Each structure stands twice: as structure tokens, then as C-alpha cells.
C-alpha positions in Angstrom: -28.6 48.1 86.7 -26.6 45.1 87.6 -29.8 43.3 85.6 -29.6 45.9 82.8 -26.1 44.8 82.6 -26.7 41.1 82.9 -29.2 42.0 80.0 -27.1 43.7 77.6 -24.1 41.3 78.4 -26.0 38.6 77.2 -27.7 40.5 74.1 -24.4 41.0 73.0 -22.7 37.5 73.8 -26.2 36.3 71.9 -25.0 38.8 69.5 -21.2 37.4 69.1 -23.0 34.2 68.8 -25.1 34.4 66.0 -22.2 36.3 64.2 -19.6 33.6 64.1 -21.7 31.3 62.1 -22.2 33.8 59.7 -18.5 34.8 58.9 -18.2 31.1 58.5 -20.3 30.6 56.0 -19.1 33.2 53.8 -15.5 32.1 54.0 -16.9 28.6 52.7 -17.1 30.3 48.8 -14.3 32.4 49.1 -12.1 29.4 49.9 -14.3 27.2 47.3 -13.4 30.2 44.6 -9.8 30.4 45.5 -9.2 26.7 45.4 -11.4 26.5 41.9 -9.0 29.3 40.9 -5.5 27.3 41.8 -6.8 24.3 39.9 -7.8 25.8 37.0 -5.0 27.8 36.5 -2.7 24.5 36.6 -5.0 22.9 34.2 -4.4 26.4 31.8 -0.9 25.6 32.1 -0.5 21.9 31.7 -2.7 22.8 28.5 -0.5 25.1 27.4 2.4 23.3 28.3 0.7 20.3 26.0 0.4 22.9 23.6 4.3 23.8 23.1 4.5 19.9 22.8 2.3 19.0 20.2 3.9 21.6 17.8 7.0 20.2 18.2 7.0 17.4 15.6 9.3 16.4 13.0 7.9 14.6 9.3 10.3 11.9 7.7 9.3 9.2 5.0 10.8 5.3 5.4 11.4 3.4 3.2 11.1 -1.2 2.9 12.1 -2.8 0.6 11.8 -6.5 -0.3 12.7 -9.1 -3.2 10.1 -12.1 -3.9 9.6 -14.3 -6.8 6.9 -14.7 -9.0 4.7 -17.3 -8.0 2.2 -16.6 -11.3 3.2 -16.4 -14.8 1.2 -15.8 -18.5 2.0 -15.7 -21.7 -0.8 -14.8 -24.4 0.5 -15.5 -27.9 -0.7 -13.7 -30.8 -0.3 -15.0 -34.5 -2.0 -14.6 -37.5 -2.5 -15.3 -41.3 -3.4 -14.6 -44.3 -5.3 -15.5 -47.3 -7.3 -14.9 -50.5 -10.4 -16.7 -48.5 -11.1 -17.1 -44.9 -11.3 -20.7 -45.0 -7.3 -21.2 -45.8 -6.3 -18.4 -43.3 -8.2 -20.4 -40.7 -6.8 -23.5 -41.8 -3.6 -21.7 -41.5 -4.3 -20.4 -38.0 -5.3 -23.6 -37.0 -2.3 -25.1 -37.9 -0.8 -22.6 -35.6 -2.8 -23.6 -33.0 -1.7 -27.1 -33.3 2.4 -26.2 -33.4 1.9 -24.1 -30.1 0.2 -27.1 -28.2 2.5 -29.5 -29.5 5.3 -27.1 -28.4 3.9 -26.6 -24.3 2.9 -30.4 -24.1 6.8 -31.3 -24.9 7.6 -29.1 -22.2 5.7 -30.5 -19.9 2.8 -28.6 -19.6 -1.2 -29.4 -18.9 -3.4 -29.0 -21.9 -5.7 -27.2 -19.9 -2.6 -24.4 -18.8 -3.1 -23.3 -22.7 -6.6 -21.6 -23.6 -7.8 -19.5 -26.4 -8.8 -15.8 -25.6 -9.7 -14.4 -28.7 -10.1 -14.5 -32.7 -10.5 -11.7 -34.9 -11.3 -12.2 -38.3 -10.6 -8.7 -41.5 -11.4 -8.7 -44.6 -9.6 -6.0 -47.0 -10.3 -5.1 -50.7 -7.3 -3.7 -52.4 -8.4 -2.5 -55.9 -10.4 -5.4 -56.2 -8.1 -8.2 -54.8 -9.9 -9.6 -52.0 -8.3 -11.3 -48.6 -9.3 -12.1 -44.9 -6.8 -12.1 -41.9 -7.7 -14.0 -38.7 -5.8 -13.4 -35.6 -5.5 -15.9 -33.1 -4.9 -15.4 -29.1 -3.8 -18.2 -27.0 -2.8 -17.9 -23.1 -0.8 -20.2 -20.8 -1.1 -19.8 -17.3 0.7 -21.4 -15.0 2.6 -21.6 -11.1 5.4 -23.7 -12.4 8.4 -20.9 -12.7 11.0 -23.5 -13.9 8.9 -24.6 -16.6 7.8 -21.1 -17.6 10.8 -19.7 -17.7 12.0 -23.0 -19.6 9.3 -22.3 -21.9 10.7 -18.6 -22.6 14.1 -19.9 -23.4 13.0 -22.4 -26.5 10.3 -20.1 -27.9 12.1 -19.6 -31.1 11.4 -23.3 -31.5 7.7 -22.1 -32.3 9.4 -19.6 -35.1 11.2 -22.8 -36.5 7.9 -24.6 -36.7 6.1 -21.8 -38.8 4.3 -20.0 -36.1 5.1 -16.5 -36.3 4.0 -14.7 -32.7 2.7 -11.1 -33.2 4.3 -7.9 -30.9 3.1 -8.6 -27.4 3.7 -12.1 -27.4 5.9 -12.2 -24.0 5.4 -13.9 -20.7 4.4 -11.8 -17.7 5.0 -12.8 -14.5 3.3 -11.8 -11.2 3.5 -11.6 -7.7 -0.1 -12.8 -6.1 0.9 -12.6 -2.3 1.8 -9.6 -1.2 -1.1 -9.1 1.3 0.8 -12.0 3.3 3.9 -9.6 3.4 2.1 -6.5 3.6 2.1 -6.4 7.7 6.1 -6.6 7.8 6.9 -4.3 5.4 4.5 -1.5 6.9 6.7 -2.4 10.5 9.7 -2.4 8.6 8.8 1.1 7.2 7.7 2.6 10.3 10.9 1.2 12.0 13.1 3.0 9.1 10.9 6.1 9.7 11.4 6.2 13.6 15.3 5.5 13.1 15.3 8.9 10.7 13.5 11.4 13.4 15.6 9.5 16.0 18.8 10.9 13.9 17.1 14.0 13.8 16.1 14.6 17.0 19.5 14.1 18.2 21.1 16.6 16.0 18.5 19.3 17.2 18.7 18.0 21.5 15.3 16.8 21.0 13.8 12.8 21.9 10.9 11.2 19.8 8.0 10.5 21.0 5.0 9.1 19.5 3.1 9.2 16.5 1.2 12.5 15.5 0.1 11.1 11.8 1.0 8.7 9.6 0.0 8.3 5.9 1.4 5.0 3.8 2.4 5.1 -0.2 0.9 2.7 -2.8 3.5 -0.6 -2.7 5.5 -0.9 -5.8 6.2 -4.3 -7.2 8.9 -3.7 -10.1 11.2 -6.2 -12.2 14.2 -6.4 -9.7 16.9 -5.8 -12.0 15.1 -2.7 -13.6 13.8 -4.1 -16.8 9.9 -4.3 -16.8 9.9 -6.9 -20.1 8.2 -5.4 -23.4 8.6 -6.1 -26.8 12.1 -8.0 -27.2 12.8 -8.2 -24.0 11.5 -11.1 -21.8 9.6 -10.2 -18.2 11.2 -11.4 -14.5 10.3 -13.7 -12.3 12.3 -12.0 -9.7 10.6 -8.9 -8.6 11.3 -6.0 -6.1 8.4 -5.2 -3.4 8.7 -1.4 -2.2 6.9 1.2 0.0 7.2 4.4 1.5 5.3 5.1 4.9 5.2 9.4 5.7 5.3 10.0 9.4 5.0 12.5 11.9 6.6 12.0 14.9 6.0 13.9 18.1 9.2 15.6 19.6 9.9 16.1 23.6 
């Protein structure tokens, strides 16, 4: 009997020893699953929080302007002559060309600064009367802004020399160094946009975070005083460069 009891006890103890390891292995997946649910819940909650923050943004525009002076002047002079024969019309145009070269030469421009850029010949028949018109174009190109402006002021000397300039004969001033000021102007426009966003954020009890999206407008160059030239009006070498940026800022 006692031997049997010891055998039964050993059997029970053996079963107990086998049961405990099996129970330990069963708890491990449960613990892993629980931890996964906790971590996954945190990520989901954080994702919702981030999505909510991402939805809060403000769209503003920033402006940057800068006054510059043109560094290239071009003056296209168009003139013509009409005569009963082409040789006479051409001779008249040649005299005008000589007068124009003399005018710019006296102002100190080198000969190569003035180049012919086109010629056109037309014939007309008016009730049997034939006439010829020769039209010439010459272009002055210079980086000497002071000398160019002086030439414009004295252009009526050409009229006194018998040169009749046609419509469209005007000086044009160009600013060619836009790429050198673009980075600074974009930075200034961005700063201006952030300032506007910060004002909006203060009024709504928020603060400005990073940039969500940004787009840059075109750079616009206009006459500083709003006079763009044209017939009877001389262009100005003094320009205004303008750019507008549109930026979405996150709010927090």
C-alpha cells in the first residue's frame, strides 16, 4: 500500500512537473499579443494626432520687391525714304544712316555699338505713278547707361539733321542680372509669408510650424515709376523687380 502511494505521488508530481512548463509556454504568446496591442494602439493614437495636426494649416502669400538699374540699353531706330526710283530712295536712306552714325559717334559710342538690323523695299503703283520705299532699321546696343540716357535726351538732334524716325523707334532698358538676386528675393518673400502666418496664428491661438507646400510666382520687372515706355514715351532704366510666393504653413 505504501509503495503504491509513493508511486501515485510520484505520478502526480511527474504530472505537475509536466504541467508547469506547458503553462509557461502558453502565457508567452498572450504576453506578446498584449504588448503588440499596446504598442499598436500607441502608434494608431499617434497617427491620429499627427493627422489632426497635419489638417491644421494656413495659406499665405509673401511679397518681395527690389529696385534695380538696367544694365543693357537697346535702341532700334527705324527710318525710310520714298522716291520715284529705287536708287533715289536708297540714296536718301544712306544719307540718314550716315547722319545717325555721326550722331552716336559724337556722343562717344564706338562704331560697333550701332549695327543695321534690317532693310525692306516696297514698290507702289498709284494710277500709273510708280514709287519706291526703302525702309531701314539700325540698333544701338550698349551697357553704358549714362551715355544711353544722354542720347535719348538729344534725339531731336536727329530730326534737325533731317532724319525722320518712324513709330517704334525708342530706347529699351533691360535688367539682365535677375538670376543673381533671385535667391535673396525668394528668401525675403518666404520671410514675409511666415510673418503673415505668425500674425494669423497669434490671432487664432496657435503657432506656426514648418512649410507644408510652397509655390513661387513669376518674377516681374517693371518700370520703377510705372512708365513702361512706348510711342512718345521713353523707357526708364530704373526698374522694380517683384515676386510673390504662396506658402502653406502647418499650425500647432
